[in-house]
C-alpha positions in Angstrom: 0.0 0.0 0.1 1.3 3.4 -0.8 0.3 6.5 1.2 1.1 10.2 1.0 2.8 12.1 4.1 3.1 15.9 4.0 6.6 17.2 5.0 8.1 20.5 4.7 5.5 21.4 2.0 6.5 18.5 -0.1 4.2 15.4 -1.1 6.2 12.5 -0.1 5.5 8.8 -1.3 6.3 5.8 1.0 5.7 2.2 1.1 4.5 1.3 4.4 5.8 -1.7 6.4 5.0 -5.0 4.9 4.5 -3.7 1.4 6.4 -5.7 -1.3 9.8 -4.4 -2.3 11.0 -3.3 -5.6 12.5 -6.2 -8.1 15.9 -4.9 -9.0 17.7 -8.3 -9.6 17.8 -8.1 -13.2 20.2 -5.5 -13.2 22.8 -7.6 -11.8 25.6 -7.9 -14.4 24.0 -5.0 -16.6 26.8 -3.4 -18.7 26.9 0.3 -19.5 29.2 0.8 -22.6 32.1 3.2 -22.2 30.6 4.8 -25.4 28.0 6.1 -23.1 30.5 7.7 -20.6 31.9 11.1 -21.4 35.5 10.5 -20.2 37.9 7.8 -21.3 37.1 4.8 -19.4 36.2 1.1 -19.9 32.5 -0.1 -19.5 30.5 0.1 -16.4 29.2 -3.2 -14.9 26.7 -3.7 -12.1 28.1 -6.0 -9.8 25.1 -6.4 -7.4 21.5 -5.3 -7.6 19.1 -5.7 -4.7 15.9 -4.7 -3.5 16.3 -2.7 -0.3 14.5 -0.3 2.1 15.0 2.1 5.0 12.9 3.9 7.3 12.2 7.5 6.5 13.2 10.0 9.3 9.6 10.9 10.1 7.7 11.4 13.2 4.7 9.0 13.9 4.6 5.6 12.4 7.7 4.7 10.6 7.3 4.4 6.8 9.4 2.3 4.5 11.0 3.6 1.5 11.7 0.9 -1.0 14.4 1.4 -3.6 16.7 -0.7 -5.9 20.4 -0.7 -4.7 22.8 -1.0 -7.4 26.7 -1.2 -6.6 29.0 -1.5 -9.6 32.4 -0.3 -11.0 33.7 1.3 -14.0 36.9 -0.2 -15.6 39.9 2.0 -15.8 41.9 2.3 -19.1 45.2 2.0 -17.4 45.4 -1.7 -16.1 47.5 -0.3 -13.1 44.5 1.7 -11.8 41.6 0.2 -10.2 38.1 0.5 -11.0 35.8 3.4 -10.1 33.1 2.1 -7.5 29.8 3.4 -7.4 26.3 3.1 -5.8 23.1 4.1 -7.3 19.8 4.0 -5.5 16.5 4.0 -7.5 13.3 4.8 -5.5 10.1 2.8 -6.4 8.2 6.2 -6.2 10.4 8.4 -8.3 10.1 12.2 -8.3 11.9 12.3 -11.7 15.1 13.9 -10.0 18.5 12.6 -9.1 21.1 13.8 -6.5 24.7 13.2 -6.7 26.8 13.2 -3.5 30.2 14.4 -3.2 33.1 12.9 -1.4 35.5 14.2 1.5 39.0 14.4 2.3 41.0 12.3 0.0 37.8 10.2 -1.0 38.5 6.4 -1.1 35.4 5.7 0.4 32.2 4.7 -1.5 29.6 7.3 -0.9 26.4 5.3 -0.8 24.0 8.3 -1.4 21.7 7.2 1.6 22.8 9.6 4.1 21.2 12.9 5.1 22.7 15.8 3.1 25.1 17.9 5.0 23.5 20.7 7.3 19.9 19.5 6.4 17.4 19.6 9.4 17.4 16.4 11.2 13.8 15.9 10.9 14.0 16.2 7.1 14.0 12.8 5.3 17.0 12.1 3.3 16.8 12.5 -0.7 16.0 8.7 -1.1 13.1 9.1 1.0 11.7 12.2 -0.9 11.8 10.2 -4.2 15.2 11.1 -5.4 17.4 8.9 -7.2 20.6 9.0 -5.4 24.3 8.0 -6.2 28.0 8.4 -5.2 31.6 7.2 -5.8 34.8 6.4 -4.1 36.4 8.5 -7.1 38.4 5.5 -8.4 40.4 4.3 -5.3 40.2 2.4 -1.9 41.8 4.0 1.2 41.9 0.5 2.8 44.5 -0.7 0.2 46.7 2.1 0.4 50.0 2.7 2.5 48.9 6.3 3.0 45.5 8.1 1.8 47.2 10.2 -0.7 49.2 7.2 -2.4 46.7 7.0 -5.4 48.0 10.2 -6.8 51.3 8.4 -7.9 48.9 6.9 -10.9 48.0 9.5 -13.5 44.5 7.9 -14.1 43.7 7.7 -10.4 44.7 11.3 -9.7 42.7 12.6 -12.7 39.8 10.4 -11.5 40.0 12.1 -8.2 40.3 15.8 -9.5 37.4 15.6 -11.8 37.0 12.7 -14.2 35.3 10.1 -11.9 32.3 12.3 -10.9 31.7 12.9 -14.5 31.8 9.0 -15.4 29.6 8.1 -12.5 27.2 10.7 -13.5 26.9 9.4 -17.2 26.4 5.8 -15.8 23.6 7.0 -13.7 21.8 8.6 -16.2 21.9 5.8 -18.5 20.7 3.5 -15.7 17.8 5.8 -15.2 16.9 5.5 -18.8 17.1 1.8 -18.6 15.1 1.5 -15.5 12.4 4.5 -15.6 12.5 4.6 -19.3 13.8 8.4 -19.3 16.6 10.3 -18.1 16.1 12.6 -14.9 14.2 15.7 -15.3 16.7 17.5 -13.2 20.2 16.6 -11.8 21.7 17.9 -8.7 25.3 17.7 -7.2 25.5 18.2 -3.3 28.8 18.1 -1.6 30.9 19.7 1.2 34.7 20.3 1.7 36.1 18.1 -0.9 32.8 17.2 -2.1 32.2 21.1 -2.3 35.3 21.4 -4.7 33.9 18.7 -6.8 30.6 20.5 -7.1 32.3 23.7 -8.3 34.4 21.5 -10.6 31.3 20.2 -12.1 29.8 23.6 -12.9 33.2 24.8 -14.3 34.4 21.5 -16.3 30.9 20.1 -17.2 28.4 22.9 -17.1 25.7 20.9 -19.2 25.6 18.1 -16.7 23.9 19.6 -13.8 20.7 21.9 -13.1 21.6 22.8 -9.6 24.7 22.3 -7.5 25.4 22.9 -3.8 28.8 23.6 -2.8 29.5 23.9 1.0 32.8 24.9 2.5 34.4 23.9 -0.8 38.2 23.5 -1.0 38.5 25.8 -3.9 42.2 26.7 -3.9 43.4 23.2 -3.3 47.1 23.8 -3.9 47.0 26.7 -1.8 45.4 24.9 1.3 47.9 22.0 1.2 50.9 24.5 1.1 49.4 26.5 3.9 48.9 23.3 5.8 52.2 22.1 5.5 53.5 25.7 6.6 51.3 25.4 9.6 52.9 22.0 10.6 56.3 23.2 9.9 56.2 26.2 11.9 54.8 24.3 14.9 57.6 21.6 14.6 60.0 24.6 14.9 58.6 25.6 18.5 55.2 27.1 17.3 53.0 24.5 18.6 50.0 25.5 20.6 48.7 23.0 23.3 45.1 22.6 23.8 45.3 24.8 26.7 47.1 27.5 24.6 44.4 27.2 22.0 41.9 27.9 24.5 43.9 30.9 26.0 43.8 32.3 22.3 40.3 31.7 22.0 39.5 33.7 25.1 41.5 36.4 23.9 39.9 36.5 20.6 36.5 36.9 22.3 37.6 39.4 24.6 38.9 41.8 21.6 36.0 40.8 19.2 33.0 39.2 20.6 31.2 42.4 21.3 32.0 44.3 18.1 28.4 43.6 16.7 26.8 44.7 19.8 26.0 41.4 21.3 28.3 39.5 23.7 27.5 36.1 22.7 30.6 33.9 22.2 30.4 34.4 18.5 32.8 36.6 16.3 30.2 37.8 13.9 32.4 40.8 12.7 35.3 38.4 11.7 36.6 40.9 9.0 37.2 43.6 11.8 38.8 41.2 14.1 42.6 41.4 13.2 42.5 45.1 13.9 41.5 44.7 17.5 43.1 41.3 18.2 46.9 41.2 18.8 48.4 37.8 19.8 51.3 39.6 21.0 49.3 40.7 23.9 49.6 37.1 25.0 53.4 37.2 25.0 55.3 35.3 27.8 58.1 37.2 29.5 61.1 37.5 27.2 59.2 35.6 24.3 60.1 32.2 25.8 57.4 29.4 26.4 56.6 29.3 30.3 53.4 27.4 30.3 49.9 27.5 29.2 49.1 31.1 30.4 51.1 32.7 27.6 52.5 32.4 24.1 56.2 32.3 23.1 57.5 34.1 20.1 57.5 31.0 18.0 53.7 30.5 19.0 53.0 34.2 18.3 54.5 33.8 15.0 52.4 30.8 14.1 49.1 32.6 15.0 50.2 35.5 13.0 51.1 33.5 9.9 48.0 31.4 10.1 46.1 34.4 9.9 48.1 35.8 7.1 48.3 34.9 3.2 50.5 32.2 1.7 52.3 33.8 -1.2 53.2 31.7 -4.4 56.2 33.0 -6.3 54.4 32.5 -9.7 50.6 32.5 -10.4 48.6 29.1 -10.4 45.7 28.4 -12.7 43.4 31.4 -13.4 45.9 33.8 -12.1 45.7 33.0 -8.5 48.9 34.1 -6.7 48.1 33.4 -2.9 46.0 31.5 -0.5 44.0 33.6 1.9 44.5 33.3 5.8 42.2 32.1 8.5 39.6 34.3 10.5 39.8 34.6 14.2 36.9 33.0 16.2 35.9 29.6 16.8 39.2 28.3 18.0 37.9 26.1 20.9 35.0 24.8 19.1 34.5 21.2 18.4 36.6 20.0 15.4 38.1 23.7 15.5 41.8 24.6 16.0 43.1 21.5 17.8 41.3 19.0 15.2 42.4 20.8 12.2 45.5 22.8 13.0 47.3 22.0 16.2 46.5 18.5 17.2 46.9 17.1 20.7 50.7 16.7 20.3 53.2 18.7 18.3 53.4 17.9 14.6 56.0 15.1 13.8 57.6 13.6 10.7 57.2 10.6 9.9 53.7 10.9 10.7 52.2 9.2 13.7 48.4 8.3 14.1 46.2 11.2 12.5 44.4 11.3 16.0 47.5 13.0 17.3 48.2 15.4 14.5 46.4 18.5 13.2 44.5 17.4 10.2 46.0 20.5 8.1 49.6 18.9 8.6 48.6 15.2 8.3 46.9 16.3 4.9 49.1 18.9 3.5 52.4 16.9 4.4 51.0 13.9 2.3 49.8 16.2 -0.4 53.4 17.6 -0.8 55.0 14.1 -1.0 52.4 12.2 -3.2 50.9 15.0 -5.5 53.8 17.5 -5.7 57.1 15.7 -5.3 55.8 12.3 -6.1 58.2 10.8 -3.7 56.7 9.4 -0.6 60.3 9.6 1.2 60.9 13.2 0.6 60.6 15.3 3.6 57.7 18.1 3.4 60.1 20.6 4.5 62.2 20.3 1.4 59.1 20.6 -1.0 58.7 24.2 -2.0 56.5 25.8 -4.9 59.9 27.2 -6.6 61.4 23.8 -6.4 58.5 22.0 -8.2 56.9 24.7 -10.3 55.9 22.4 -13.2 54.2 19.8 -11.0 52.6 22.5 -8.8 51.1 24.0 -12.1 49.8 20.7 -13.1 48.2 19.7 -9.8 46.6 23.5 -9.9 45.3 22.9 -13.3 43.6 19.5 -12.0 42.7 20.2 -8.7 41.8 24.0 -8.4 38.3 25.1 -8.6 39.0 28.6 -9.3 37.8 29.4 -12.8 35.5 32.4 -12.5 33.9 31.9 -15.6 30.6 30.3 -15.1 28.7 31.6 -18.0 28.0 28.2 -19.8 26.5 26.9 -16.5 24.3 29.9 -16.3 23.4 29.6 -19.8 22.1 26.2 -19.5 19.9 27.5 -16.5 22.1 26.1 -13.8 21.8 27.3 -10.2 24.5 27.5 -7.8 24.4 27.6 -3.9 27.9 28.5 -2.4 28.3 28.5 1.4 30.8 29.2 3.8 31.2 29.1 7.5 33.4 32.0 8.5 34.6 30.1 11.6 35.8 27.3 9.6 39.2 25.8 10.3 39.5 23.0 7.8 39.8 25.4 5.0 40.1 29.1 4.9 36.5 30.4 4.2 38.0 33.6 2.5 38.9 31.5 -0.4 35.1 31.2 -1.1 34.4 34.7 -0.6 37.3 35.7 -3.0 36.1 33.0 -5.3 32.7 34.5 -5.2 34.0 38.2 -5.9 36.0 36.7 -8.9 32.9 35.5 -10.4 30.9 38.8 -9.8 34.0 40.6 -11.5 34.3 38.4 -14.4 30.5 38.0 -14.9 29.0 41.1 -13.5 26.8 41.2 -10.3 23.6 41.5 -12.0 24.2 38.1 -13.9 25.8 36.3 -10.8 22.5 37.5 -8.5 20.5 35.6 -11.3 22.0 32.2 -10.7 
């Protein structure tokens, strides 16, 4: 039996408990020819196809959402590269639309397309429960089979898949599967991603503007190369005496609130006027006597330098793709929040190399030092301290062209009627939110504010 339940102004269709699930098994072994895929690849094969269901996130009696779960892979061109894994979920009651989920970090984990979207209200059903066809991918590598999470970048095809090609390939496979199953392609296709997935979303708008009707890009890693060099710089400064213990991070946070919290007229523990905070927040006010580290109640000169550099720009000696010459610093505020400065920048122990467990290190150093060795130097044994933009200019420019989503010309995406939502959290410490602000400003400068406001 099918019943309709209203939620957030939508009419949603669900199968009640005990209803028959969808028959999907005939799709097992189904092949999508490489001719249907808009990037060089082998054929795609559905490895498993099963009828599945999950409870919708709704109050009252739990409705059951029935769907076909297809898990498959796209064969590589390079026999040394693994296949791209993907999962496609096709609801029994389809609303004619599809959502592609982005990944996170360095990917390598199969994105199922069944989770709630990032930042969505807890009581809002996930897209599959609202009738959307959903799908995701591991971007062409499996983290569990790698010595380090960036090792895949040593293979050119795996690197290109991670940078952009895998998401295009899986999108084309999903559209072909929709035609086979429903008899037509989706009326609307959306891409939703955050962080690395946000970069992927912007990449789709820039590289494949005809493929998506709507893209949501949350806290995207736009200037990827700049972020990795900044994270590496952060770790090296802390290795040289600039490390802030969790207690010192709390000390810094309290000083920031004292200097900047009330600037908006409300003392609420939030730095709402972040752009003005550097004018009133001086880390030298926390200086230890003689600039030497004497404990958790003050900062040494090396620690003050770390704070100042973190909030300043990373300058490149030459322009990256799209004329980018630097990476912006972070804002003050949110240092002591969950997944704040300790999680991303300072860690529970000083940065080390070779790398210990990620739980002991700031993620910026953990990610950046690996990116330096595998993406830039392509030498896992090279010390990150010896990897600079000037020494590796050719490879830096190559990776920038692959990974940086900084192209301000979105005119092709606009002409096809595409809509883009770009979101930044201004106390984000995973990546500088100012990179998103600057990207938005570059699009407005390139295309004109009136056009930008329309899409």
